[in-house]
N, C-alpha and C positions, 0 to 999 in steps of 0.2 A: 505493499498500499504504498502509495507516496502521499507526502506531506498537503499537498491540495486535498487532497480525497478523507484524510487524516481531518484536515482544517473543516468541510463538507460535512462530515462524520459529526462531530462534535458539534458546530451550528445546529442541523437536525433533530440530534437528541437535546439541544437548550430551546428549543422550538418546540418539541414535543411535549417538553416537560411542563412548560409554560402554558402550553392548549390542554394540558391533562388537568394543572393546577385552576385553570379557569371555568373548564369544563364541573369541576368537581364545587367551587364554588357557586356558580348558576345552580347548581344541583339544590344546594343547602338554601339559598336564598329561594329556590321553587317550592322546599319545603315547608322556609318557614312563611310562605304567603300563603302556601295549602293550609298551615294549618289557623291562619288568620281568616280563611275566606276570601282570599285576593288572588287576582288574576293581572298577569302581564297586560294586558289589553286595559284595566283600568287603574292600571301606574300611568299607562301611555294615555289615555283618556285624561285625565287631570292634569299632568304635563305639558297634553297637548305636542304629543308628537305619535309617529308610527308605535305597534306594538313589533315590529321590525327592529325598531330604533331601541327598545327598550330591550327588547332577546338580545341585541349586539351589544349592547352596554354591559348584559349581565354575563354574556360567555367571555369580555373582555375583547371582543373585536373592534371596538371605538369605544372613545372613552367621552360619555356624556354625563356632566359632574352635575347634572338635574336629576340624573337618575342616581348616580351614589350621593346625593344629599337626599332625596325620598328614602331613598333605603334607610341610610345610616337614621334619620327620623322619626321614619312610620314603623320601621322594624327593628331599632336599638340595636342595628349591626353596623361596623366600621368596613368600609371596602376600602380593599386593598386590589390596586389593579396592577397583573404582574408584566403588564405590556412593557 
């Protein structure tokens, strides 16, 4: 294995690890929403954004501070993005 391949492998592992952490975070938030009888669509409506935007924010695919703030204020969870 040459050095370029090794660097790419290492970079891909790091990206996969971040994606995995974001999926776990999203699942936990989804669980907390379900316990409270809330949905991503309700968050989206309250924040006047699309439910897809809420989903991307929860998965860490985009940084939407309003979603993070809503989660912190309404669920009492600290949001730490792995981006």
